[in-house]
N, C-alpha and C positions, 0 to 999 in steps of 0.2 A: 210221335211218328218218325220213323227212320226215313232219311231221304238220301238218295244216291246222287253224287255229283260226278259228272263225266271228267275224264282226264283233261279234255280241252278246256273246260270251265275252270278247273284247278289252275292250269297254266296261265289262263287269262287273269285270274285273281292275283296270282303271285307277281305277274308282270305289272299289274296296276299298283300293288303294294310297293314294289321296287321303285316304280316311277314317282310315287308320292314321297317316299323316303329320300330319293335322289333330289327331288325338288326342294324339300325342306333343308337338306344338307347343303344344297347349292345356294339357297337363299341365305343361310347362316354364313356360309363361306364368303358370299358376295358382300354381306354387311361387314364382316371382319376385314375383308380386303379393302372396302371403302374406308373404314376407320383407320386402317394402317396407312393407306395412301394419303388420307387427310393429315395424319400425324407426321408422315414423311415430308409432306408439303410444308407443314408448319415448321418442322425442324430445318428444312432447306431455307425457308424465309428467315428463320432465326439466325442461322449461321451464314447467311449470304454475304453480309458485310465483312465478316472475318475471311470468308473465302475470296472475296474480291481483293482485299488487302494482301492476302497471302499470294495470290497470282501476280499482283503488281510487284510486290517486293521481290519475289523470286525471279521475276523477269528483269528487274532493273537495279536492285540494290548492289552497291559496290562491295559490301562486306559479305563474308561467308556466314551462313546461318548454322549455329549450334542447335541441333534439333532438340536436345535434352533441355537446354536452357530455355528455348522458345516455348516448349510445352509446359515447363514449370511455371513460367511467368504468365502464360495464358490461363493456367489453373488459378494462380494467385489473383490474376485480374478478374476472373469470374467471381471469386469470393468477395473481392472488393466491390464488384458491381451489385452484389446482393443487398448492400446497405447494412449488413451485419458487421458493425465495427469491431466485434470481438472474434469474428471468424478468422481462422489462421490456416495457412498451408505450410506443410513440412515437406521439403524435398526428400527423396529416398535417403540421402546421406544424413540430412538433418534429423529425420525420424529415427534412424539407426543410432545417432549420437544421443538422442533423447532417451531411447530405451536403454542404452549402455550406461548413461548417467543415472537413471533410476535404479538400475540393477547393481550399481557400484563398479562397473567395469571401466567407466570413464570418470576421472577425478579432476578436481581443481587443485588449487594450491593452498586453500584454507583462508580466504579473505572475503569480506563483504566490501563492496566498492560503491562509490558515487562519483558522477562526473560533475565537477563544479565549474566556475567561470574560467578556470585555467585551461580547460579542455582535457586535462589529464585525469586519471582515475585516482581519487582519494581513498585511502584505506580507512574505513570506519569501524572495522572489526577484524581481529585476527583470532582464528580458532586455536585452541591449545593443541599441542602435539601435531601441528600441521607443518607441511614443508615451508610455508611462509614464516611461521613462528621460529622454526629452526634456523632459517636464513637471516633472521633478525629484523624482518619487517614489523613495524609498529603502527598503531592507530595514529593517523595524521600524516603518514608518509604518502608520497605520490608515485604511483607506477607510471613511468614515462615511455618505456619501450618493452616490446615482447619479441624475442628472437631478433633483436636489432631494429625492428620496425617501430616508428613513432605511432603511438596508439591514438593520436588525435584523429587519424583518418577513419577509425572504427566507428566513432559517432555515438555509441550507446554502451551502457554498462553490460547489457546482455552480450553484445558482440565482444567486449573485452573478456568477459568470463568464459565465453566459448573458446577464445584464443588461448586462454590459460589452461584449458582442459587437455587431458591426455590419458592414455592407458597407464595402468600401474607399472612402474619401473622406467617409464620414459621420462625425459627431461624437457624443460622449457627454460629459456634464458630470459630473465626478468631484470630490467633496469628501473631503479627508483631513486627518488630524492627524499632524504630524511628531514626532520624538523629544522635542521640547521642548513638545509640546501646542499648537503654533501651527497655526491652521486655514488650509488652502489650498483653493482651488477653481480648476479649469481645464477648458476644453473640449479633450478629447483626440480628435484625428482618427485614425480607423482607417487603418492603413497596414501594409505588409508588414514583418516582422522575423523573425529566425531564432530559433526556440524550441528550443534545444539540450536534449537529454535526459540529457547527461552533463557533470558538472563534475569537475575533477581538480586536484590540488595535491600537492606534495612536503612532507610534514610531518616534523618532528623530524630532518630531514636525510637520512633513508634509507628512509622509508615512503611508498609511493605511495598516496594517498587518492583514491578514485574514487566519486563520488556518482552513482547511477543513479536518476533521478527516475521514469522509466517506460520501458517497452519499446515503441518504435515503429519506423517504417521507417528512421529515421536512426541509431538506437542502435547497431547493429553497427559501422558505420563510425566513429562517434564513440568507441566503446569501443576499437576497434582503434588509433585515433590516440592515445588517452590512454595505453594500455598501452605502446606503442612510445616515446612521448615521455618518460614517467616512467622507463622502463628506461634510456633514453639519458641521463637526468639523474641516474642513480645509485640508483634505487629497488631495495632489497634484499628487499622484501616488499610486498604489496598489501593494502589494505582496500577491500572493496566495500560501500559504505553503501547498504543496501536499506531503511532505515527509511521508513515511509510510502509505499513503492512498492506500489501496488495491482495491479500486473501490466502489462496492456497487450496487445500482440499476441504470441501464443504463439510463432509461427514466428520472430519477431525475437528473442525471448528464447532460443530454441534456438540461433539463429545466434551469439548472444553467448556462450553456454556453450561452443560449439565453439572459440571463440577462446582459451579458457583450459584446457579439459579434455583429458586424454589420450584415447586410443581407448576407445570404449565406447558402449553404448546409453543414450540420454538420457531418452526418454519414450514412453509408449503412451497411446492413447485407448481406454477400455473402455466398450462400450455396455451397455445394461441386461441383455442376454443373457449378458454376460461375455466377449464376443468382443473381442480386442485388435487394434488397428492401430498399427503403428510410426509414431511422429511424427518421430523424428529420432535420429541417432547421430553421434558425433564420430569423425573420422578420425585424431585424435591430432596434428594440425598446430597445436599450441598456440603462440601468439606469445610466451609467457612461461614461465619455469621457476621463478620465485620462489615462496616460500610465500605463502599467501593466508588472509585472514580475511574473513568476512561479518558485517556489523553489521545486526541485524534487530530488529524490535519487533512489537507486536500488530497493527500496520497493514500489515505485510509480507504480501502475499497473492498467490495464483494463480501467474502466471508468475515473479514474484520469488521465491516459495517454491521453485519448481522449480529456479531458478538456484542458490539456496543449497543445496538438497538435493543437486543433481547435483555441485556442487563439493565438498561434504563427502564424498560417496561416491567420486568419481573422483580427487580431488586431495588428500584429507585436510584440507580447509579447516576451520578452527575457526569455529563460530558463536558470536557474542558478542551479548549484549543480553537480550531476553526472548522468550518463546514467540510464534510467528507466528500469523496469523489462522486458518489451516486452511481455505482455499478451494481445494479440489482438484477442481474441476469445469471443464468446457469448455462455453462457450456458443456458440450459432449466430451467424452473421452476421445482421443484421436482415432479416427476411422481410417484404417489402413486400406490403401488402394492397390490395384493389381500390380503396379510397378514398384511397390515398396514405399511410395510416398504416403502422406496421410493428411486429413483435413479435420479441423475442429470448427463446429458451428454452435450458435446459440440455440438451445432447445426449449428453454422455459424462462419465465420470470420468477425471481425470488421474492416470496411474500413472507413478511414477518408473522410471528404467531398471533399478533393482535390484528392482523389483516392489512397493515400498512405496507407500503412499498417505497423504498428510497431511490429507486432507479430514476436517474435523470435529475434528481433534486439533491441527493445527499442527505446527511443528517445534520441539522442545525444543533449547535452546542448550547448547553445551559450556561456556561461561563466562557465568554469569548476571550481568547488570548492569542491573537495572531502575532506573528513575528514582524518586527519592523524591518526595514531594508538593511540596516546595520546588523541586526540580530540574525537575519537570514544569511548574510555573508559569513557569519561565525557559527552557523548551525552545527556543522560537523566537528567543531572544536570544543563545544560545550561539554562539561562533565555533569554528573548528577547534582553537584553543588552549585554549578553556575548556570545551568540551563534555565532560562526564565519561564518556559512553559512547564517544566517539571516543578519549579518552585511554586507556580500558581496552582498546579494540581495538588501539591503537598498541602498548601494552605486550605484548599477545599476539603481535602481528606481529613485534615485535623479539625476543621469546623464541624464536620459530620460527627466527630467523636466528642466534641466539646473540649478538646485539648489542643489549643492553638499556640504554636511557638512563633514569636516575633522578635528576632534578634536576642534571644535568651529570655524573653518575657513570656509567660504563659497565662492561660485563662485564670489559673488559681491566684496569681498575683493581682490581676484586675478585679477579680471577685472580692478580694480582701478589702478593696476600697470602693465597693459598689455604691456606697452611700454618697460618694462625692465624685461622680464621673467627670465633672468639669476639670478635675485635677489629674485625670489619667494622662493627658498630653501636656507637656510643658512648652516653654518658648523655644521656637526652632532657631538653630544656628544656621545661617545661610552662607553659601560660597560667594565669591566675588561675582559670579554669574547669576546669582539669585536662586540657586538650587538648594534644597534642604541638605545640609551637611550632617546634622545630627539633631536629636531632640530627646528630652526625657519622656519615657513611657513607663508609668507606674514606678517612678523612682529610679529607673535604670536608663542609661544613655543608649539610644539605638540610632544607627546610621540611617540617613534618609533613603539610601538605595535599598537597605534591608527592609524598611517599612514599605517602600514602594512595591518590592517583590511580594511581600506577605499579603498586602491588601490588593494586589493586582492593579495598581495605579498606572495610568498611561505615562506618567512622567515623574521624575524626582523633584520637579518644581511644583510644590503644593503648599497649601495652607489648610489648617484644621481648626474648625470652630464648633463649639458645643452650644446648641440652642434648642430650647423647647423639648428637651429629652432625647435629642439625637445629635449625631455628629455630622457636620457638613464639611466634606473634603473637596477643595477646588484645585484642579491641576491646570497647568499651562504647558502646551507642547505635547509631544508624543515621542518618547525615547528615553534612553538611560541617563542622559545628561552628563556623560563622561566622555571627554575626547571630542573628536571631530565628527560632525554629521555629514555623511556623504551627500545626501540630498540638499542639505543646507548649503554645503560648499558648491554644489553644482549650480544652485540658484544664484549665489553670489558671483560665481564666475560668468554666468550668463548676463549679469548686470554690469560686467566690465571690471570686477575686482581682480587684482593680481594675486598670484599665489602667496606672495609675502603678506599682503593685507589679509587674506583669508586665514592664514596660519596665525597671524597676530590676533585676529578676532577670536579664534577658538582656543588659543593658548596664550592668554595675556601674561605679560611679564617674562616671557621666554625670548631668547635671542637665537636667530637663525644663523648657523655657522656653516661655512662651506669648506 
């Protein structure tokens, strides 16, 4: 049935519809407004303390305020207040420098540095064909001034390296002391050089030693080359030295693990809700099959810890040294802000392929070999042949292959007299201080310090006794037993000993001359 509606009724219906629509829209708008007002009030409360301080300072402070510096430090303080210890703020200029350095526009002089007890920057590595190499800087030298300014005020290696950087073609004046304390000064012109992240060598004839400084874009190819070259040279085992490796690019570290590990999951990223994302897995196409050892310390962190943990889980790699840092988190790439500055924050936890996490705990080692106080003081002066931690790692690597070298004596020599193990070690010749000077090992004379390094003994003051099918080695003290013990001397001084008496104690038979 058709029904006619008058014009007046139609107008009434339209008005009612508009009224309802308006009411609904108004209700939604009011709710949105209320939410906005609440948010504004919360923000006002949140920043009220900062606003109060700002008003007071601007009204009373004697000094003029640099607005740029003020807002930079406010932002840095915000990140500090989040409790994220790995969050970082880059000022606009610092972020520009970072981008320029990554693109190769900003260059250093070609050195790796460490700040030791002197307060100056010790050169621990000089890159080939670098400005530093051409100027004559060598490992062990100390950089003391940059553009005439004493570097002690800079406080950190990063600050020193930043001071040494500059655009290609520009110069920086560097002052340094050589190994004989002779002063040198030179203008170094910034130019291109290859900053390798991997060093390698064959040690003790059959152990491939590989130092990984950090993980970056070139590390996988450099590591691949080192592994293949050392294998071709006769390496029967490998040592990966990850000491002082703070990590680097996670993806590149995973690529390096794939070169060594058999098939298996390598790592996950876990967000705050507990959701995990696979970061990488190995296909099992390892370029080596030899046993491996990882040398680590308290400065081994992040991606370097993942490398060590993955190799231990998947390859049976032994960890030697001391417990690692325990940085098992993942940080974002720098997020650029509107004014050209940038921030980095932690975005996830790093989970190993077996589900474990080393964040906050670090990796405990299979073979402990911490440095003594005296050894720590000489850490950057050691070579491959004298570094006690490397020597311990070499011993472990050789044990894994069944070919162990102890001062020229190997397992083949010992095996030849396996029927009479009580004759493997002869009578020990002692020093005047009671340390092992030398002893026969399978018919060959071995120094006490060489045997100490090979067996990882705490001291060169030891005795060896064979009983009931096993050897019992008893040590006294903790140190190399050569020269003066800093801590021992300190203890004697606190007891009232004079320096003449202390020197006579540690160096008997010597005469002090003035």
